[in-house]
C-alpha positions as CSV (number, residue, x, y, z in Angstrom):
1,M,-29.8,10.5,71.2
2,A,-31.0,13.0,68.5
3,G,-33.0,11.7,65.6
4,H,-36.5,10.9,64.4
5,A,-38.2,7.6,64.1
6,P,-37.9,6.3,60.5
7,V,-40.8,7.1,58.2
8,S,-41.7,3.9,56.4
9,H,-43.5,3.8,53.1
10,P,-43.3,1.9,49.9
11,G,-40.1,2.8,48.0
12,M,-38.2,3.9,51.2
13,E,-34.5,4.0,50.5
14,W,-32.0,3.1,53.2
15,Y,-28.3,3.7,53.8
16,Y,-26.0,1.9,56.2
17,A,-22.4,2.2,57.3
18,G,-20.2,-0.4,55.6
19,G,-16.5,0.2,56.0
20,E,-15.2,3.6,55.1
21,K,-18.1,4.7,53.0
22,P,-21.9,4.5,53.4
23,V,-23.7,1.8,51.4
24,G,-26.9,2.7,49.5
25,P,-29.4,3.6,48.5
26,I,-31.0,0.2,48.9
27,S,-34.6,-0.7,48.9
28,E,-36.6,-1.7,52.0
29,A,-36.7,-5.3,50.8
30,Q,-32.9,-5.4,50.4
31,F,-32.5,-3.7,53.8
32,N,-34.7,-6.3,55.4
33,Q,-32.7,-9.1,53.8
34,L,-29.4,-7.6,55.1
35,V,-30.8,-7.3,58.6
36,S,-32.1,-10.9,58.6
37,A,-28.8,-12.1,57.2
38,G,-26.8,-10.3,59.9
39,T,-24.9,-8.1,57.5
40,I,-26.7,-5.1,59.1
41,R,-26.2,-5.7,62.8
42,P,-27.8,-4.0,65.8
43,E,-24.8,-1.6,66.2
44,T,-24.7,-0.7,62.5
45,L,-25.3,2.9,61.7
46,V,-28.3,3.4,59.4
47,W,-30.2,6.3,57.8
48,N,-33.1,7.1,55.6
49,A,-34.9,10.3,54.5
50,G,-37.2,10.3,57.5
51,M,-34.3,10.5,60.0
52,K,-32.4,13.6,61.2
53,D,-29.1,11.8,62.0
54,W,-27.4,8.5,61.5
55,L,-28.3,6.1,64.3
56,P,-27.4,2.5,65.3
57,L,-30.2,0.1,64.2
58,Q,-30.7,-0.9,67.8
59,S,-31.4,2.8,68.8
60,L,-34.4,3.1,66.5
61,P,-37.8,2.9,68.2
62,P,-39.5,-0.6,68.0
63,R,-40.8,-1.3,64.6
64,S,-44.3,-2.6,63.9
65,S,-44.8,-5.3,61.3
66,S,-46.1,-2.6,58.9
67,S,-42.9,-0.7,59.0
68,G,-41.2,-3.1,56.7
69,V,-38.1,-3.4,59.0
70,P,-37.9,-6.8,60.8
71,P,-37.8,-6.3,64.6
72,L,-34.6,-7.2,66.3
73,A,-34.5,-10.2,68.7
74,G,-33.2,-7.8,71.3
75,M,-30.9,-4.9,72.0
76,L,-27.1,-5.0,72.0
77,C,-25.6,-4.2,75.4
78,A,-23.1,-1.4,75.0
79,E,-20.8,-3.0,77.6
80,C,-20.6,-6.7,76.9
81,R,-21.9,-6.6,73.3
82,Q,-24.3,-9.4,73.9
83,T,-27.9,-9.2,72.6
84,F,-30.7,-9.4,75.2
85,S,-34.4,-8.9,75.3
86,T,-35.3,-5.3,76.2
87,T,-37.2,-6.7,79.3
88,E,-33.7,-7.8,80.6
89,M,-32.1,-4.4,80.0
90,V,-32.2,-0.8,81.0
91,Q,-31.9,2.2,78.8
92,L,-29.6,4.9,80.2
93,G,-29.9,7.9,78.0
94,S,-29.3,6.5,74.5
95,T,-27.4,3.5,75.7
96,W,-28.9,0.0,76.4
97,I,-27.2,-1.9,79.2
98,C,-28.0,-5.5,80.4
99,A,-28.7,-6.2,84.1
100,R,-25.3,-7.8,84.6
101,C,-23.3,-4.9,83.3
102,K,-25.4,-2.1,84.9
103,P,-23.3,-1.8,88.1
104,V,-20.0,-1.6,86.3
105,F,-21.4,0.8,83.7
106,L,-22.8,3.2,86.4
107,Q,-19.5,3.0,88.4
108,R,-17.5,4.0,85.3
109,L,-19.9,6.9,84.7
110,I,-19.4,8.1,88.3
111,E,-15.7,7.9,87.9
112,G,-15.9,10.0,84.7
113,A,-14.8,7.3,82.3
114,P,-15.9,7.6,78.7
115,Q,-19.1,5.7,77.7
116,P,-18.5,2.7,75.4
117,T,-19.5,3.2,71.8
118,S,-20.8,0.6,69.4
119,V,-18.4,1.4,66.6
120,S,-15.0,1.7,68.2
121,V,-14.1,-2.0,68.8
122,W,-13.9,-4.8,66.2
123,R,-12.4,-8.2,65.5
124,Q,-10.0,-9.2,62.7
125,G,-9.1,-12.9,62.8
126,K,-7.6,-13.6,66.2
127,S,-7.0,-9.9,66.9
128,L,-9.1,-7.3,68.6
129,V,-9.1,-3.9,66.8
130,A,-9.8,-0.8,68.8
131,A,-9.5,2.9,68.8
132,A,-6.6,3.8,71.1
133,G,-7.7,4.4,74.7
134,V,-11.3,3.3,74.2
135,E,-13.1,1.4,76.9
136,L,-13.4,-2.3,75.8
137,P,-16.6,-4.4,76.4
138,C,-16.8,-5.3,80.0
139,R,-16.1,-9.0,79.7
140,C,-13.1,-11.1,80.8
141,A,-10.5,-11.1,78.0
142,R,-9.5,-14.7,78.9
143,C,-12.9,-16.4,79.4
144,N,-15.6,-13.9,78.3
145,G,-17.1,-14.1,81.8
146,P,-18.5,-11.2,83.9
147,V,-16.1,-8.6,85.3
148,S,-16.6,-6.9,88.6
149,R,-13.5,-4.8,88.9
150,P,-12.1,-2.0,86.8
151,P,-10.0,-3.0,83.8
152,I,-6.2,-3.1,84.0
153,K,-4.5,-0.2,82.1
154,R,-1.7,-1.1,79.8
155,T,0.5,0.9,77.5
156,L,1.2,-1.1,74.3
157,Y,4.2,-0.6,72.1
158,W,4.9,-1.7,68.5
159,H,7.4,-1.2,65.7
160,Q,8.0,-2.6,62.2
161,S,9.3,-6.2,62.2
162,W,12.4,-5.4,60.1
163,I,13.8,-3.4,63.0
164,Y,14.5,-6.7,64.8
165,L,17.2,-7.3,62.2
166,L,19.3,-4.6,64.0
167,I,19.8,-7.1,66.8
168,L,22.3,-8.9,64.4
169,L,24.4,-5.7,64.5
170,S,24.0,-4.7,68.1
171,I,21.4,-5.1,70.8
172,L,22.1,-1.6,71.9
173,I,21.5,-0.2,68.4
174,Y,18.3,-2.1,68.2
175,I,17.1,-0.8,71.6
176,I,17.9,2.8,70.6
177,V,16.2,2.6,67.2
178,A,13.2,0.8,68.6
179,I,12.6,3.4,71.3
180,I,12.8,6.2,68.7
181,V,10.5,4.7,66.1
182,R,8.0,2.7,68.2
183,K,4.4,3.6,68.4
184,K,2.3,3.3,71.5
185,A,-1.3,3.1,72.5
186,V,-3.2,2.7,75.8
187,A,-5.6,-0.2,76.4
188,H,-7.8,-1.1,79.3
189,I,-7.9,-4.9,79.6
190,P,-10.9,-6.4,81.5
191,L,-10.2,-9.5,83.6
192,C,-12.5,-11.6,85.9
193,D,-11.4,-12.2,89.5
194,A,-10.3,-15.8,88.8
195,H,-8.0,-14.8,86.0
196,R,-6.6,-11.9,88.0
197,R,-5.6,-14.3,90.7
198,Q,-4.2,-16.8,88.2
199,R,-2.1,-14.1,86.6
200,W,-0.6,-13.0,89.9
201,V,0.2,-16.6,90.8
202,F,2.2,-16.9,87.6
203,I,4.0,-13.6,88.2
204,A,4.9,-14.6,91.8
205,V,6.3,-18.0,90.6
206,S,8.2,-16.4,87.8
207,W,9.8,-13.9,90.2
208,A,10.7,-16.7,92.6
209,L,12.4,-18.7,89.9
210,A,14.2,-15.7,88.5
211,L,15.5,-14.8,92.0
212,L,16.3,-18.3,93.3
213,G,18.1,-19.3,90.1
214,P,21.1,-16.8,90.6
215,I,21.3,-17.7,94.3
216,L,21.7,-21.4,93.4
217,F,24.2,-20.5,90.7
218,V,26.3,-18.5,93.1
219,I,26.2,-21.3,95.8
220,A,27.3,-23.8,93.1
221,V,30.3,-21.7,92.0
222,G,31.3,-20.5,95.5
223,G,31.2,-23.9,97.2
224,P,34.2,-26.1,98.0
225,I,33.3,-28.1,95.0
226,V,31.9,-26.5,91.8
227,S,28.8,-28.4,90.9
228,G,28.0,-28.3,87.2
229,G,24.5,-29.7,87.8
230,E,23.5,-27.0,90.3
231,M,24.9,-24.3,88.0
232,M,22.8,-25.7,85.1
233,L,19.7,-25.9,87.4
234,G,20.2,-22.3,88.4
235,L,20.4,-21.2,84.8
236,V,17.3,-23.2,83.9
237,M,15.4,-21.6,86.8
238,V,16.3,-18.1,85.6
239,I,15.3,-18.8,82.0
240,S,12.1,-20.5,83.1
241,G,11.1,-17.6,85.3
242,I,11.6,-15.1,82.6
243,F,9.7,-17.2,80.1
244,L,6.9,-17.9,82.5
245,G,6.6,-14.2,83.4
246,V,6.4,-13.1,79.7
247,W,4.1,-16.0,78.6
248,K,1.6,-16.0,81.5
249,G,2.1,-12.7,83.2
250,S,1.6,-10.6,80.1
251,L,-2.0,-9.6,79.5
252,V,-2.0,-9.1,75.8
253,S,0.4,-8.5,72.9
254,T,0.4,-5.9,70.2
255,R,0.1,-7.0,66.6
256,K,0.0,-3.6,65.0
257,I,-0.6,0.1,65.7
258,D,-1.7,2.2,62.7
259,G,-2.9,5.8,63.3
260,D,-5.4,5.8,66.1
261,K,-6.1,2.1,65.9
262,V,-4.4,-0.8,67.7
263,W,-4.5,-4.5,66.9
264,I,-4.3,-6.6,70.1
265,N,-3.8,-10.3,70.5
266,G,-4.6,-12.3,73.6
267,F,-8.4,-12.2,73.8
268,C,-10.3,-15.4,73.8
269,R,-12.4,-16.5,70.8
270,E,-15.7,-16.1,72.7
271,Y,-14.9,-12.5,73.5
272,L,-14.0,-11.8,69.8
273,D,-17.1,-13.5,68.5
274,G,-19.2,-10.8,70.2
275,L,-17.6,-8.0,68.2
276,P,-18.4,-6.8,64.7
277,E,-16.0,-7.7,61.9
278,W,-13.3,-5.1,61.1
279,R,-13.9,-3.8,57.5
280,G,-11.5,-0.9,57.4
């Protein structure tokens, strides 16, 4: 990555990326306090007069005690967004990757997938905020565990909530309007092997219920004696199958799409805790 090591001297003024506009100038003492407090994180873009370009704090060369900038406890892995000692990581170009994520990272590079960036994925409450189509940190969305297989690609759709009121007029009108005005975004959802298997079990069970329910309903109606109990059981099986498929089969849900950003629900708290706070 282009850029020079920061030149440190008394009175050095720093700037850092805070939301839509840079914050600064601030003194070295203030800068050190913000780093220690966690306001300026390893992935935060910083700049001073001794640097050619803005760089993430973690990309700066190791600082000595005389530099005035407190050294980081480690580097932030660009894949899983966890902090590790540099002895446990490898630097590939300008990117630091932990040993666990290295195989997946290299495989994605071979396949031509875009490299993860440190400023394109955030958290806001219970939602993950990401630039549309960006590669998410390579951790399981359900348990935050390691992921060994490529993420699952999903196209997400969203429209304003008031459009649901059209259902009161006609479901057909609602469907037509929703298709016209909806926004969409592509997301790549990482899952560990255990949660992939669990998801497919729920999908298989939901399909079985949805298919067996109508069969039972037809048998109850077409038999010599119409059985109200079997008809009700068939109806319950169909509804249960649909509910189970939507609830457990769906990977994530869309909270909002605004411009090139998408707000996604369905990621576990541990996963979200490893992301910087959205300040847009």
